[in-house]
PLY file of the C-alpha trace (Angstrom):
ply
format ascii 1.0
element vertex 418
property float x
property float y
property float z
element edge 417
property int vertex1
property int vertex2
end_header
22.18 -12.57 4.55
21.23 -15.24 7.10
21.24 -18.87 5.86
19.50 -21.96 7.30
20.43 -25.51 6.24
18.10 -28.56 6.12
19.49 -32.00 5.20
19.06 -35.42 6.80
22.66 -36.42 6.03
25.05 -35.35 8.79
27.97 -35.62 6.37
26.35 -33.13 3.98
25.49 -30.67 6.75
28.98 -30.96 8.22
30.54 -30.52 4.78
28.63 -27.32 4.06
29.16 -26.02 7.60
32.90 -26.72 7.71
34.04 -26.27 4.09
32.27 -23.01 3.31
34.16 -19.88 4.52
31.23 -18.37 6.43
33.33 -15.91 8.41
34.92 -14.55 5.24
31.63 -14.15 3.39
28.57 -11.90 3.71
26.56 -14.95 4.86
25.86 -16.29 8.34
24.77 -19.87 9.03
22.09 -19.37 11.70
20.96 -22.96 12.12
20.49 -26.43 10.68
18.07 -29.36 10.98
17.81 -32.95 9.68
14.26 -32.66 8.28
11.54 -30.16 7.46
9.46 -30.90 10.55
12.31 -29.94 12.87
13.43 -27.09 10.62
10.13 -25.19 10.40
9.93 -23.84 13.98
13.67 -23.12 13.91
13.26 -21.17 10.67
10.49 -19.11 12.25
12.78 -18.65 15.24
15.88 -17.52 13.33
14.25 -15.59 10.44
16.76 -16.53 7.69
16.88 -14.78 4.32
17.82 -18.01 2.50
16.97 -21.67 3.21
19.04 -24.47 1.69
17.06 -27.73 1.80
17.42 -31.30 0.62
14.54 -32.82 -1.37
14.24 -36.33 0.09
14.11 -36.37 3.88
12.12 -38.28 6.52
9.00 -36.90 8.25
8.67 -33.72 6.16
10.50 -33.65 2.84
11.82 -30.63 0.98
8.78 -30.26 -1.27
6.40 -30.01 1.69
8.75 -27.63 3.49
8.93 -25.42 0.38
5.13 -25.40 0.16
4.81 -24.19 3.75
7.54 -21.58 3.40
5.98 -20.29 0.20
2.62 -19.96 1.98
3.72 -18.54 5.33
7.15 -16.94 4.72
7.16 -16.08 1.00
10.03 -13.59 1.31
12.57 -16.38 2.03
14.80 -17.45 -0.89
14.99 -21.24 -1.26
17.86 -23.31 -2.66
17.14 -27.02 -3.17
19.77 -29.77 -2.99
19.20 -33.27 -4.36
21.21 -36.39 -4.91
18.81 -37.44 -7.64
18.83 -36.03 -11.16
15.06 -36.15 -11.20
13.27 -33.87 -13.65
9.93 -34.25 -11.84
11.43 -32.93 -8.63
13.04 -30.07 -10.51
9.70 -29.20 -12.11
7.95 -29.19 -8.72
10.66 -26.91 -7.36
10.19 -24.48 -10.23
6.43 -24.40 -9.63
7.10 -23.59 -5.97
9.30 -20.65 -6.88
12.56 -22.25 -5.71
15.50 -20.05 -6.69
18.11 -22.72 -7.46
18.19 -26.53 -7.84
21.60 -28.16 -7.28
22.75 -31.75 -7.51
24.97 -33.21 -4.80
27.82 -33.20 -4.16
28.56 -29.48 -4.28
31.71 -27.64 -3.32
32.21 -24.33 -1.54
32.78 -22.47 -4.79
29.52 -23.67 -6.31
27.62 -22.84 -3.14
29.10 -19.33 -3.01
28.05 -18.72 -6.62
24.50 -19.85 -5.90
24.26 -17.86 -2.65
25.52 -14.77 -4.46
22.99 -15.30 -7.25
20.07 -15.80 -4.87
21.05 -12.90 -2.60
21.36 -10.65 -5.67
17.87 -11.76 -6.73
16.49 -11.01 -3.26
18.08 -7.54 -3.23
16.85 -6.79 -6.73
13.34 -7.92 -5.84
13.39 -5.72 -2.75
14.50 -2.79 -4.90
11.87 -3.66 -7.49
9.18 -3.81 -4.84
10.32 -0.47 -3.48
10.28 1.00 -6.99
6.91 -0.57 -7.81
5.49 0.69 -4.54
6.81 4.18 -5.24
5.36 4.12 -8.77
2.06 2.78 -7.52
1.87 5.50 -4.90
2.46 8.18 -7.55
0.11 6.81 -10.22
-2.61 5.33 -8.03
-2.68 7.68 -5.08
-6.41 8.18 -5.45
-7.16 4.46 -5.51
-4.85 3.85 -2.58
-6.52 6.57 -0.60
-9.91 4.94 -1.13
-8.62 1.44 -0.30
-6.96 2.67 2.89
-10.11 4.52 3.90
-12.23 1.42 3.32
-9.90 -0.85 5.30
-9.57 1.85 7.95
-13.34 1.94 8.28
-13.22 -1.69 9.47
-11.44 -0.45 12.62
-14.08 2.17 13.42
-16.10 1.95 16.62
-19.13 3.18 14.70
-18.92 0.46 12.02
-21.83 -1.97 12.04
-21.86 -5.48 10.57
-23.58 -4.23 7.41
-21.04 -1.38 7.06
-18.15 -3.85 7.27
-19.76 -6.15 4.69
-20.29 -3.20 2.33
-16.68 -2.09 2.76
-15.42 -5.59 1.93
-17.64 -5.72 -1.15
-16.30 -2.36 -2.36
-12.74 -3.56 -1.81
-13.50 -6.69 -3.82
-14.91 -4.65 -6.69
-11.69 -2.57 -6.69
-9.56 -5.69 -7.09
-8.56 -5.82 -3.43
-10.49 -8.78 -1.99
-10.30 -9.05 1.80
-13.09 -11.58 2.44
-11.89 -14.59 4.43
-13.16 -17.01 7.09
-10.90 -15.50 9.79
-9.32 -12.13 10.53
-6.70 -10.77 12.95
-5.19 -7.29 13.27
-1.64 -6.11 13.99
-1.24 -2.60 15.44
2.35 -1.33 15.24
3.96 1.92 16.35
7.52 3.04 15.61
9.81 5.96 14.88
10.37 7.42 12.34
6.82 6.79 11.17
7.28 7.45 7.43
10.29 5.15 7.11
8.63 2.35 9.09
5.42 2.60 7.05
7.41 2.11 3.84
9.11 -0.97 5.30
5.77 -2.38 6.47
4.21 -1.77 3.05
7.14 -3.55 1.39
6.76 -6.55 3.69
3.00 -6.79 3.12
3.43 -6.40 -0.64
5.79 -9.41 -0.67
3.14 -11.55 1.09
0.46 -11.46 -1.59
-3.20 -10.87 -0.78
-3.45 -12.30 2.74
-2.13 -9.16 4.47
-3.33 -5.56 4.06
-1.50 -2.56 5.55
-2.90 0.87 6.29
-0.90 3.74 7.80
-1.85 5.23 11.14
-0.75 8.34 13.00
1.87 6.41 14.99
2.73 3.57 12.59
0.89 0.87 10.66
-2.08 -1.45 11.03
-2.04 -4.77 9.20
-5.13 -6.88 8.59
-4.18 -10.58 8.27
-6.61 -13.17 6.90
-6.64 -16.94 7.21
-8.60 -19.99 6.09
-8.58 -21.50 9.60
-7.80 -20.11 13.07
-4.48 -21.97 12.98
-3.67 -20.55 9.55
-4.46 -17.01 10.70
-2.38 -17.45 13.86
0.64 -18.77 11.97
0.44 -15.94 9.44
-0.01 -13.16 11.98
2.91 -14.26 14.14
5.17 -14.75 11.12
4.19 -11.28 9.86
4.62 -9.56 13.22
8.00 -11.18 13.84
9.25 -10.26 10.36
7.88 -6.72 10.73
9.81 -6.27 13.98
12.96 -7.60 12.31
12.62 -5.36 9.22
11.90 -2.25 11.30
14.92 -2.92 13.49
17.15 -3.56 10.48
15.84 -0.37 8.88
16.95 1.75 11.84
13.52 2.30 13.39
13.25 2.68 17.15
10.60 2.56 19.88
9.07 -0.44 18.08
5.88 -1.68 19.74
3.66 -4.30 18.12
0.33 -5.61 19.40
-1.53 -8.62 17.98
-5.29 -8.78 18.30
-7.55 -11.77 18.76
-8.70 -13.92 15.85
-12.30 -13.20 14.76
-14.66 -14.74 12.23
-17.01 -11.93 11.14
-16.06 -8.76 9.24
-17.97 -6.76 11.85
-15.62 -8.13 14.53
-12.44 -6.86 12.87
-12.77 -3.74 15.04
-12.76 -6.00 18.11
-9.45 -7.55 17.02
-8.04 -4.08 16.36
-9.05 -2.83 19.82
-7.28 -5.77 21.45
-4.13 -5.13 19.43
-4.23 -1.42 20.27
-4.74 -2.17 23.97
-1.72 -4.48 24.00
0.38 -1.87 22.21
-0.62 0.75 24.78
0.45 -1.62 27.55
3.88 -1.68 25.95
4.03 2.11 26.04
3.15 2.05 29.72
5.95 -0.43 30.35
8.34 1.94 28.52
9.97 -0.82 26.51
12.12 0.13 23.53
11.12 -2.91 21.49
8.59 -5.62 22.27
6.16 -7.97 20.63
3.15 -9.18 22.65
0.22 -11.37 21.73
-3.25 -10.06 22.41
-5.64 -13.00 22.52
-8.66 -13.75 24.62
-6.34 -15.03 27.30
-4.16 -11.92 27.24
-6.87 -9.32 26.72
-6.88 -8.15 30.37
-4.50 -6.32 32.77
-3.21 -9.64 34.17
-2.16 -10.94 30.74
1.57 -10.24 31.24
1.63 -12.15 34.54
-0.05 -15.13 32.90
2.38 -15.07 30.00
5.39 -14.82 32.31
4.15 -17.81 34.30
3.79 -19.89 31.13
7.28 -18.95 29.94
8.74 -19.82 33.34
7.02 -23.19 33.03
8.55 -23.61 29.57
12.04 -22.76 30.85
11.66 -25.30 33.65
10.58 -27.93 31.12
13.62 -27.12 28.97
15.92 -27.34 31.99
14.59 -30.84 32.65
14.76 -32.04 29.03
17.55 -30.13 27.24
19.79 -33.24 27.17
17.27 -34.92 24.87
18.76 -34.47 21.38
15.27 -34.63 19.82
13.86 -31.75 21.91
12.17 -29.24 19.61
10.23 -26.02 19.96
6.95 -27.79 19.27
7.56 -30.17 22.19
7.89 -27.31 24.67
5.02 -25.36 23.10
2.77 -28.41 23.47
3.88 -28.90 27.08
2.73 -25.38 27.99
-0.37 -25.34 25.78
0.66 -22.82 23.10
0.82 -22.98 19.32
4.33 -23.19 17.87
4.39 -19.71 16.35
2.80 -17.99 19.34
5.18 -19.72 21.75
8.20 -18.76 19.62
7.21 -15.10 19.63
6.17 -14.83 23.29
9.21 -16.78 24.49
11.56 -14.37 22.69
9.70 -11.33 24.02
9.61 -12.54 27.62
13.04 -14.18 27.81
15.16 -11.86 25.67
16.45 -14.93 23.78
14.93 -17.08 21.07
14.05 -20.68 21.87
17.10 -21.90 19.96
19.43 -19.47 21.72
18.16 -20.49 25.15
18.43 -24.21 24.32
22.03 -23.69 23.19
22.70 -21.71 26.39
21.44 -24.58 28.56
23.41 -27.20 26.68
26.66 -25.24 26.57
26.40 -24.25 30.24
26.20 -27.95 31.14
29.00 -28.75 28.69
31.26 -26.15 30.32
30.53 -27.62 33.74
31.47 -31.10 32.52
34.63 -29.82 30.84
35.69 -28.11 34.07
34.84 -30.90 36.50
35.29 -34.22 34.64
37.72 -35.98 32.33
34.99 -37.12 29.92
35.86 -37.00 26.23
34.44 -34.08 24.30
32.39 -36.44 22.13
30.80 -37.99 25.24
30.01 -34.56 26.67
28.41 -33.59 23.37
26.13 -36.63 23.60
25.38 -35.99 27.30
24.17 -32.42 26.67
21.98 -33.23 23.66
24.22 -33.20 20.55
24.47 -36.39 18.50
27.05 -34.81 16.20
30.31 -34.11 18.06
31.62 -31.93 15.22
28.52 -29.77 15.31
28.88 -29.50 19.09
32.46 -28.24 18.66
31.31 -25.76 16.01
28.52 -24.39 18.23
30.80 -24.31 21.29
33.52 -22.32 19.54
30.98 -19.98 17.96
29.55 -19.11 21.39
32.56 -19.46 23.72
35.24 -18.17 21.37
37.35 -21.31 21.85
37.16 -25.04 21.23
36.03 -27.45 23.99
39.62 -28.68 24.43
40.90 -25.10 24.75
38.20 -24.36 27.30
39.14 -27.45 29.32
42.84 -26.54 29.28
42.08 -23.08 30.59
39.38 -23.84 33.17
39.81 -27.48 34.27
39.23 -27.90 38.01
38.39 -24.22 38.38
35.11 -22.88 39.82
32.63 -21.34 37.45
0 1
1 2
2 3
3 4
4 5
5 6
6 7
7 8
8 9
9 10
10 11
11 12
12 13
13 14
14 15
15 16
16 17
17 18
18 19
19 20
20 21
21 22
22 23
23 24
24 25
25 26
26 27
27 28
28 29
29 30
30 31
31 32
32 33
33 34
34 35
35 36
36 37
37 38
38 39
39 40
40 41
41 42
42 43
43 44
44 45
45 46
46 47
47 48
48 49
49 50
50 51
51 52
52 53
53 54
54 55
55 56
56 57
57 58
58 59
59 60
60 61
61 62
62 63
63 64
64 65
65 66
66 67
67 68
68 69
69 70
70 71
71 72
72 73
73 74
74 75
75 76
76 77
77 78
78 79
79 80
80 81
81 82
82 83
83 84
84 85
85 86
86 87
87 88
88 89
89 90
90 91
91 92
92 93
93 94
94 95
95 96
96 97
97 98
98 99
99 100
100 101
101 102
102 103
103 104
104 105
105 106
106 107
107 108
108 109
109 110
110 111
111 112
112 113
113 114
114 115
115 116
116 117
117 118
118 119
119 120
120 121
121 122
122 123
123 124
124 125
125 126
126 127
127 128
128 129
129 130
130 131
131 132
132 133
133 134
134 135
135 136
136 137
137 138
138 139
139 140
140 141
141 142
142 143
143 144
144 145
145 146
146 147
147 148
148 149
149 150
150 151
151 152
152 153
153 154
154 155
155 156
156 157
157 158
158 159
159 160
160 161
161 162
162 163
163 164
164 165
165 166
166 167
167 168
168 169
169 170
170 171
171 172
172 173
173 174
174 175
175 176
176 177
177 178
178 179
179 180
180 181
181 182
182 183
183 184
184 185
185 186
186 187
187 188
188 189
189 190
190 191
191 192
192 193
193 194
194 195
195 196
196 197
197 198
198 199
199 200
200 201
201 202
202 203
203 204
204 205
205 206
206 207
207 208
208 209
209 210
210 211
211 212
212 213
213 214
214 215
215 216
216 217
217 218
218 219
219 220
220 221
221 222
222 223
223 224
224 225
225 226
226 227
227 228
228 229
229 230
230 231
231 232
232 233
233 234
234 235
235 236
236 237
237 238
238 239
239 240
240 241
241 242
242 243
243 244
244 245
245 246
246 247
247 248
248 249
249 250
250 251
251 252
252 253
253 254
254 255
255 256
256 257
257 258
258 259
259 260
260 261
261 262
262 263
263 264
264 265
265 266
266 267
267 268
268 269
269 270
270 271
271 272
272 273
273 274
274 275
275 276
276 277
277 278
278 279
279 280
280 281
281 282
282 283
283 284
284 285
285 286
286 287
287 288
288 289
289 290
290 291
291 292
292 293
293 294
294 295
295 296
296 297
297 298
298 299
299 300
300 301
301 302
302 303
303 304
304 305
305 306
306 307
307 308
308 309
309 310
310 311
311 312
312 313
313 314
314 315
315 316
316 317
317 318
318 319
319 320
320 321
321 322
322 323
323 324
324 325
325 326
326 327
327 328
328 329
329 330
330 331
331 332
332 333
333 334
334 335
335 336
336 337
337 338
338 339
339 340
340 341
341 342
342 343
343 344
344 345
345 346
346 347
347 348
348 349
349 350
350 351
351 352
352 353
353 354
354 355
355 356
356 357
357 358
358 359
359 360
360 361
361 362
362 363
363 364
364 365
365 366
366 367
367 368
368 369
369 370
370 371
371 372
372 373
373 374
374 375
375 376
376 377
377 378
378 379
379 380
380 381
381 382
382 383
383 384
384 385
385 386
386 387
387 388
388 389
389 390
390 391
391 392
392 393
393 394
394 395
395 396
396 397
397 398
398 399
399 400
400 401
401 402
402 403
403 404
404 405
405 406
406 407
407 408
408 409
409 410
410 411
411 412
412 413
413 414
414 415
415 416
416 417
C-alpha cells in the first residue's frame, strides 16, 4: 500500500516519516506536502492507496482536499489528523467518507494500527466489489448485455444524433443515466483481455456513475462524463492513469490507452471514441509495451507526438531553470507550457519515462551530488540551495535514492569527477 502525507507542520511530517518503520512494514511513503493545494497534483502523480491529511492547513485545508479526492479519486482511503478535538470537523469527515479521524500527537504504534485497519478495509472493499460484480454478472447478465449494447451503440459510425439521444433515454429508464454536459472516451487494449476487463470494470464500479465501461474485442472502452470541460478532463486523466496502474499491477501486458477529445453532444461521443482509437492505434504502430497518450484536438493528427515531445522538452528546460525554487510545483510547470495539471502529469510521465516528482527529485539530487563532490558547503546549505527547506527531508530523500547519506556520499566521492 502506497501512502501520501499532507500536513503543514514540518515537525509532524518529520515525526511520521522518521519514527514509523516504513521499510519493515507493507507500506511505502511515496510523498508529502505542506497543504492540499501542493498535495493534489503530487497525489495524482504518485497514485497512493492511502492519504493521511491534516484538517487545518493554509491555502487548501483537509476538508477541501477530501472533497476533491472523493470526487476525482474515490478509491483512495483517507485518514485525517487533527490537533483539535472538534466534533464538527469529525462530522464533516464522516460525511466525506473518511476512514479514520485521529487526534495529534500520534505514535508509530497508533499509526500502524490505523494503516492496517484502513488497508484491510480497502482490500475487503475490493473483494466485495469483485464479488458484487461477479454476482451482478450472473444474475443480471441480460440487463448488462442490453446496457453494454446501448452504450456501444454510441460509438457506432452509423449512429445519428437522434439515435444517441434515444440510447441515453433508454439507459436512463434502466437506472443507468449517462446524460451529462460533456463526454470523453477512453479506448484501452491489453493482454489478457478477460483479466484486464475485470480490472477495468472494478475500477469503474468504484467511481460511481460518472464512468461507464463496455468490453471490446481487444480490451475496454470507458465513457467518462463531466459537468465542465475541466471536470471531464480531470476525471478522464485520473481514470486512465489509474487504469494503467491497475492493469500493470494485475499482470496485464501490452497496455495501450488512448484518450479522446472532450465533446458536448451525445451524437459526438463517436467522434471522441474515434480519436481515442486513432491514438491507441498509433501506439501499436510505435510498438510500445505500455503507454498512455492524450488524444485532443491538438493531438488528433499524425504530428501530435512531435508537438507533445516539444512541449515536454520545454517543460524540462523550465524545470532545469527553476528546480532550486522550493515552491516549484507541477501546476507551475503545466501553466508555463499551457497544459492542464492532470494532462501535463500524464503526458510528462509517458514522454519522459519518469513522473514529474521523480524528475524534479532527479534534478535536485544531481545538483546536490555535484555540490557534495566539489564544495565544502554544509549539507543543510546544499539542501536549501537545491530546493529543500527541510534538511532532514533532504537527507531522507537523498538516502532513499542514492543508498547512502549525504555525508557518506561526500566521504566517498569528494573531489572526484562525476
